[in-house]
N, C-alpha and C positions, 0 to 999 in steps of 0.2 A: 151202210149198216147191214145190207144183205149178206155180207161176208160173215156176220156173226149169227145168222139164223140157225146154224148147226147147234149152237149152245142151247137155244130154247126148244129145238125140235128133236133132240136126242133123248129118247125115253130113259136110258140107263142112268143118266146123270140128274134126271129130274124126279126120280122116284126115291123114297126114303130107303136108305141102305141100313140093314139091321146092325151091322158092325159099327157104323158111324153114328147111328141114331138120328140121322138127318140126311137130306139129299147130298150126293157128292158135289152138286153144283154149289150148295150153300157152304159146305165144308171147305172146298177149295177157294171159293170167293173170299171167305174170311181169312184163310191162310195167305192168299195173295195180297189182300188188303194190308194185313199186318206186317208181312215180311217184304213185300215188293213195292206196292203202290205208294206207301208213305215215303219210301226212299226215293222214288222217282219224282214225286210231286214236291216234297219238302226239302230235298237236298239240292244245293246249288252245284251241280256237277254236270260235266259234259259226257259222262258215262252213258253209253248206249246199253242200258240194262236189258231191254228186250232183245237186242242183237246178240248180247252175250248168252242169254238163255237159249236163243235159237241155235247159235253155234254149238253150245254144249249139248243141246238136245240132239242135233244132227250127228254129233260125234258118237253118240251111244245108239242112235236109231238105225244106223246103217243107211242113212238117206243118201240121195244122189246129188248133193250140192256140187260136188266136184265134176260130175258128169255135165252139169249145166254151166260149168265154169264159174260158179259162185264162190268167191273168196271174200268173206266179210273183213272189213278194215278195222284193225285194232284201234283202240282209243288213242294211244300215243301218236298214231299216224294221223288220225283225223284232227287232233289238236295241232300237230306239226303243220298240216296244210293251212290251218287258220293263221298260224304265225308266219309261215312263208309268204302267204298272200296278204298279210297285214289286214285281215278282215276288220272292218270298222262298222260302227252302228248305222252308217248311211249306205252301206253296200246292199246290193240285191244278189243273193247267192242261189245258184242252181246246181243240183246234182241230177243229171239226166238218167242215171242208172242207180237210183238211190238205195236199193236193197231194203234193209231194215231202218234206214234213215240216219246212220252214224255220222256222216258228214254234216247233215242238216242239223242234227242235235248239237254237234260241236260248234257249228257256225252260229246258231242261235245263242248258245251259251256265251260265246265270245262277244257277240253284239250286245247282249243284255248286260254283260259285265262292264261295258263302256257307257252304260246309260244309267242315270240317276234313278234310284228306287222310286222316287216320288213323281218321276216323269211318266205318268201312266199312258199318256197319248203316244209317246215315242215307243214305249215298250210294246204297246198293242200293235203299233204299225210294224215293228220288227216281226212280231209273231204272225201277223195276218197278211202282210203285204211284201215282205222282203225275203222270204224263204220259198224256194220252188223245188219240186222233185218230180221225177218221172220214173215209173217202174212197170215193167212188162208182166212180171209174175204176180198172179192174184194174191197168193199167200204172203209174199214179201210186201206187196202193196198194203195188205191188211196190217202187217206189223208196223210198217213205217207210218201209216195213218194213225194207228193207235199211239205210237211213240209221240207224234206231234200233238195229238189231242191231249195226252196226259200232261204235256208241258204247256198247255194253255193256248195252243194254236187252234182257235175255234174255226178259222176259215179253212185251214189245211190245204195249202196250194199244192196238192199232190195229184198226179194224173196217172191213171192205170192205162198205159199206152206203150207202143213200141217206138222208142226214141228215134231209131234209124229211119222210121217211116214218116216222121214229122219234118216239116219244112223248117230249116234253120232260120230263114228270114222271118217266119211267123213267131218262132220262139224268141228271136231277137227283140220283138216288139214288147216283150215283158220287161225289157230294160236291164237284164241281168249283166253285171259287170264283173262278177266273180264266179268261176266255174271249178267244180271239184269232181273228179272222176276216178272210179275204180271199175273198169269195164269187165265183162265176162272174159275169162282167160281161155286160151287155146281152143276157141270155137271157129276161128277163121280158117279158110283153106283156099286153094286156087279155084275151087268150084264155088266157094261162097266167100269172096273177099270182103264183103260188107261187114263180116263178123271179126275181122282182124282188129286187134286192140287199137292199132293206129287209125283205123277207120272211125272207130268211136271217138278217138281224140280229135280228128279233123271235124267231125260233126259237132262236137262240143264247141270248139274254137269258133266255128262259123256261126254258132248260136248266141255268142256274146257280143256286146256292143264294142265299138272301136275303143281301143285303149284299156280293155278289160284285162283281168289277170286270171290265169288258169293254171291248175296243177293236176297232173294225172299220175297215178301209180300203176305201172305196167311191168310185165316181165322184161328183163334186159333184152331178151330176144326180140321184143317188139321194136326196140330202138335200133337194133342191128339187123333187122330182117332184110334179107337180100333178094326176095322174090321181086320180079319186075313190078307187080302190082304194089307191093309195099314201098318200093323205091319211088314209084310215081306218086303215091299218096303223100310221102314225105316231101317230095319236091313241091307238090301242090300246097302243102301246109306252109312252107317257107316263102312261097310267093305271096301269101296273104297275112302271115303271122310271124312273130319273132320268138325264136327259142332262146330263152335267157340262160338256161343251164340244166344239167342233169345230175341227180344225186343218187349214187349207188347205195342201197340199203343193206342191212343185216340179212343174210340168207335165211334166217329163222323168223323173219318178220311175220310171214304166214306159215307158222309152225305146222308141220305135217302135210303141207300142200306141195312141197317140192318146187317152189317158185323162187327164183332169184330176182327180187323186185328193184325197181328204181323209180325215182320221181322226176318228171320233166316239168319245168316251169316255163310258161309262155306269156307273152303280151299279145293281145288279139287285135286284129285289124290293121296292123302295121307290118308291111313286108320286111322280111329278114334282110338286113344289109349284108352284102357279101363280105364287108370288112368287120362285121360284128365279131367280137371276141367272146366266145362261149366258155364257161367254166364247167369242168366236170369234176365232181366231188366224190371222194371215197369216204362214205360214212357207214361202212360195214360194222365198225366197232362203235355202236350207239349206246352201249350201257345196258342192253337187254340180253338176257341169256335164258336158255332152256333149263328148267328145273324138272327133275324126274317126277312123273305122275301129276305135274301141275301145268306145265307148258311154259310159255314165254313170260318171264318176270322182270321187273325193273330192279336194277342194282342201284346202290347209293351214288354211283358215278353218272347215271343216266341224265339227270337234270343239267349237270355241268357240261356234259358232252353236247346236249341239245343246244344249250345257250351258246357254246362255242360255234356250233354249226350256224346258228342264226347270226352271230357276230360276223362270221366269215361271209355269209350271204349278203348282208346289208352293207358291210364295209368294203367287200371285195368282189363279190360274185358278179355284179353287173358293171364292175369297173375293170380296168386293164392292169390288174395286179395278180401276183402269184405268191402263195404262202404254203408252208408246210409246218405242221406242229403235231407231234405224237401220231395218233392213229388217223387223223383227219388230213387228207392230202388234196390240194387244189392243183389241177393240171392246166396249164395255159396252152391252148391250141390255137393261139392267135396267128401263128405263122402259116396255118393251113387255110387255103382259099376256100375249100368246101368243108362243111360240117362233118365231123366223124360219123354222125348218124346217117349221113347220105353217102353210100358207097360211090 
């Protein structure tokens, strides 16, 4: 609650404003209650409304989110993660770099959708015991905490900490079997290799229980990184975990950030078999396009394209098949002894 002290301690918003006829605090509280709060609390949606507000605010404020490598995950991607990982009501989900809480909001939404409305005990368990998040930045932590509180997460299993400094073995004791990650981008270097996106990925995989599922969204350059450190990290990952596949996404997924992203899906705690056949999917044509003065929008074809992607993943991705249909292409790299992501 100390994060909110600025609200009650700022004189300008607690004194009556002549133009408003009341304090700015009261005016904006009523505005937010009527226009925002009711939509968050009473609508059954996985939309990260506070995250959207933050992103919009930063686009006009000239903030330095990009300098910190902060790229907020769009709702259609957080929902896609839940579908790819088949999040169920019995899972324990962790996002170790949770930002505004977008992945956690989507995960909670999917879990509650699979739970009967009258099963109060199970719904409370999902909210209080099955969602975990870690965030290093205070202001982002405040937003994610607020996000979860507004959705009835009274316990709020969020930690204001540096994920990379936490012991994966201790995190593993939480029993999380599903991990979702959108790490800070372009922060790593030869002088600071711990901040490579692939380093965050390994730390997450090591923090999940054996047989867990994880998905990470990272720049393509993270998968193809050729520095000695990055290659060694990827070798280390495959000695402990299995790479199921990589999905190349629309280049405009993070509109205005100049990132070409991809999603990598893993099974944790099971070493990658050298004969494992990985599938690499081209999903650049995902049914989303950039609209002038608006940004990325969903077209009528988006839902069908997503469903086809999921059909391909579950019918073919983890099996030894190959298919091609329209804009979605599956490439079989079975004949290669080493994974393409490991030079």
